[in-house]
Each structure stands twice: as structure tokens, then as C-alpha cells.
N, C-alpha and C positions, 0 to 999 in steps of 0.2 A: 778409229772408225765411229762414225756416228749411227750408221745404218746397216742392216742386212741388205745384201743385194736383191732387188726386186726381180719379179718375173718380167716386168715391163722396163726394159732399158730406157725408154724415153722418160719414165717417171724419175729414175735416178739422175738422168741428165738434167731435167728441171731442176732438181733439189741441189745437184752438185753445182751447176752454172750459177745459182743464185748465191750459193755459199762461196764459191770461187771469187765472186766480183769483191768480196770483203777480204779475202786472203792474198790475191795477187798484188794488191797495192803494197803491203808490207814488204813482200819479196822484192818488188821492183825498185825500192828506194834504199836498199842496203848498199853499203860502200865501205871499202877498206880505208880506215883512217889513219893507217900507218903506225909506227911505233912512237909512243911518247915518252918512254923511259928506258933505263937499261933493264934487260932481262937477265934472269939467272936460272941455273939449273934447278929442277924441283927434287928435293931431298926426301920428301915425305914418301912413305910407302903407298903404292897405289891401293885404293880401296877395293879394287878387284883382287889383288893379291891377298888382302886381310880376309875378304870373303871366302876365296879358295882355301887358305890356310885353316880357317874355322871349320869349313865343310870337311876337309881332309882329316881333320882331328876327332871328327865323330865316329862312333862305333857304326856298324852295319845296322844295328837297331835303330839308332838315332837318325841315321840318314833316311831310313824307310819311313819313319815317322815324320820327318821333315818334309819328305817328298809328297806324302799323303796329305800333309796339310796345305802345301802349295796347290796341289791338285784340287783339293775341296775349295780352297779360296778362289781358284779360276773359274771352277763350275758355278760357284755362287755368283761371281761377277758376271758370267755369261748370262745367267737365268735372271738376275736382277741387277743391271748396271746402275751406275750412280747417275741420277738425273736432277730433277728439280722438283720441289713440292710446292705447288701453287694452289690456292684455294678455288673451289667451285664458283663459277660465275653466279652471281645474284642480281646482276643488272647487265643488260645487253650493252655492249660497246663496240663501236665500228672505227677503225683507223686505216687510212691509206698510206702505205710504205712505198717510198721511191728507192729502189735498189740501185739506181745510177751512181757511178763513181766519176771523180774529175782528177785527172792527173795533175799534180802540183810542179812537175818539171818534165823535161823531155826523157823519154825511156830509150836509151841507145843500146846498140849491139855492143857487147863487151866479152870479148873472147878470152880474156884473162880468167874468167870465171869457169872456163871449160877444162882446166888443168886436171880435174879429178876424173874427167870422163875417158872412156875408151877411145883410141885414135879414130876408129870407123864411126863412132857415134858423133865425135867432135866434127869430123869431116862432113857428116851428114847435116848437122845443125848449121855449119857455116855456108853449105851449098843452099839451104833454105833461107837463112837471115842475110846473106850478102856480105857486104863490105863492113869491116870492123868500124864501129863509131856512127854506122847509119842510124838514123832516128826511126825507131819502131813505132812509138806513140808520142805525138807533140804534147807539149805542155798545154794544159787547158782542155784537152780532149774529154768529152763526156761518153762514157759508155753505159749502156743499159743492157744487162744480160738478157732481159725478157724480149728485147728487140732481136735478139740473135736466136734465141730459142725459147719458146713458151708452151706449157702443156696446160690444157684446160682441166686436168684433174686437180682438185683441191687437196691441200694438205690439212688433215684433221688431227689436231693435237688434243690429247687426253690423258687423264690419270687412269691407269689400268686397274688400280685398286679400287676406284669408285664405281659401284655397280650401275649407278644412274648414267655415268658418262659412257660406260661400256654398252649399255642398251641404246643410248643415243647414236653411238657410232654404227651399230647394227642396222640402223635406219637410214644411214648415209651412204653416199658413193664417194669414195676418195682414198687417199693414201694414209694408213694409220701411223701415226707418230706418237709413241708413248713418251711421256715425261717422267713417269714412275710407273712401278710395277713389274710383273714378271712377263717378259716379252715372250719367251717360248710358249709359256702356258697360254697367254693371250692369243698368240699366232695359231695355236692348235684349236683354240675355241671358235675363232672367227674364220678359219680355214684359208688363210692367206698370210703372206709374209708381212712382218711387221717391222718398222724402223724405230729407233730409239734416239731420242735427243740427249746423248750423253752430256752431263755436267749442265744441262740447260743451256747450251750455247745458242740454240736457234730461237728459243723463247726470249733470251735476252736480247738477241740481235733485233728481233721484230718487236719487242716491247710488249710482248704478251704477259699480262699479269694475272689473268684468271683462266680456267679452262672448264668446259672444252672450248677450243677455238678453231676456226676454219680459216685458212688462207688460200686466196684465189688470185690468179693473174688475170687482170682486167686493164686493157688499154695501156700496157707498159708499166703499170703499177702493180703492187700487191695489196688486195683488199682483205684487211684482218678483222674478222668478226669473232668477239667473245660472246658465247652462246649460253643463255639460261636454260637448264635442263629440269 
């Protein structure tokens, strides 16, 4: 999960919709390529069984220490997730980003992929999608998520460990997205919920190379501004 849930659900919809436009394409083009060679039973011991055996061989004291270590590691991760370390902007830069996607083939209804769903769920999906093999999205269709849903609230990317960027954010109005720093501490400091760009996925997608940066929806495009503070 990239973000904490915001109080304003529209803000999350805006972020999620932009992100989904990049993720849905990969899922849409998956296909079963069949078997290309003979298969054989797996004789190796399952890694899960190895882990279970190792844990069960521990003493109660060792188990307690092991559990405490996992809890601390999880807490540290929540407090300071892995993000990205970008330099502070020394020169203003503006880029226009088009979030549109274009399908490279027809996307059709394929009910063979519903085998893992509960019967009621599968029936509901079939009722909505209709006949198997029906084209849902034709090849060459261009979809712009900002034409479906757009929120005027800008996304403000910053490094929470940089005091100058923190002070800059306090003078702005927008959704805080940390790329680095302690999100819980920062959230308490500014008195609002904070999102975190884990692994720097969004800054990579948007081509942001310096922070702070401001991302705004303008006329079906994303206006990306790297700002000097």
C-alpha cells in the first residue's frame, strides 16, 4: 500500500485512478501460454515447512526474542517506510505528463479466469459483463483517467527530513506525499494524514528528479513542477 487512507475519499480516488491507469494494462494482457514441456512432481522440501521446523526447534526464550525482533522491524517500517532519496531542487522545472493509455489489442470477456471465484461472485460478474468473448475495450482505445475523475487538489511531494521542505509544505494547500522521512511524526506535526510514496514508485512514474514537487491536474494533463525553496 502506498498511502494512508485520507479523510477526503475523493483525494484517494484521484491518486488511485491515476495509478490504476498504469496497472490495469499489465493485468489486461496476461494470457495462458499452455505447457511447453513435460512437468514433474516437486521433490524439494517446501520453504514454508523449513521455516516452520526451524521455528518449532527454538526454545521459548528464542521464540520470544524472535517475535520481539519482528515486531520492532514492523514498527520501524511503519514509522519510516522505504521511499526514495532525491536532492532538493536548485532550479525550477516544469513538465507536462499525459496519463492516457492506449490499448494494443482488444480486451475481451474471458470467464475461464473466474475459476477461483465464489459461484455467486462469478455469476454477478457474468451478469454485468455479458456474453463470454464480448469485447470490453477495443484495440486502439485511448483512455485518460483524468477525463473520468479529476480532483483540483494538488499532490505535494517532499522529503520529510528536510526542514526547508517541511516549512514550504506548511505554506501550501494540497495532499502531502512523503518520499522520505517519518510519516507518523510528520502527520502529527502538520495535523493531517500523510501519504507515503513507497519505493519511490510515483516519482519514478512522473519523472520527478528533485523535490519539493507539485503535481496538479490541468486540462486532462498532469502539470509537474519542481520548486526551489
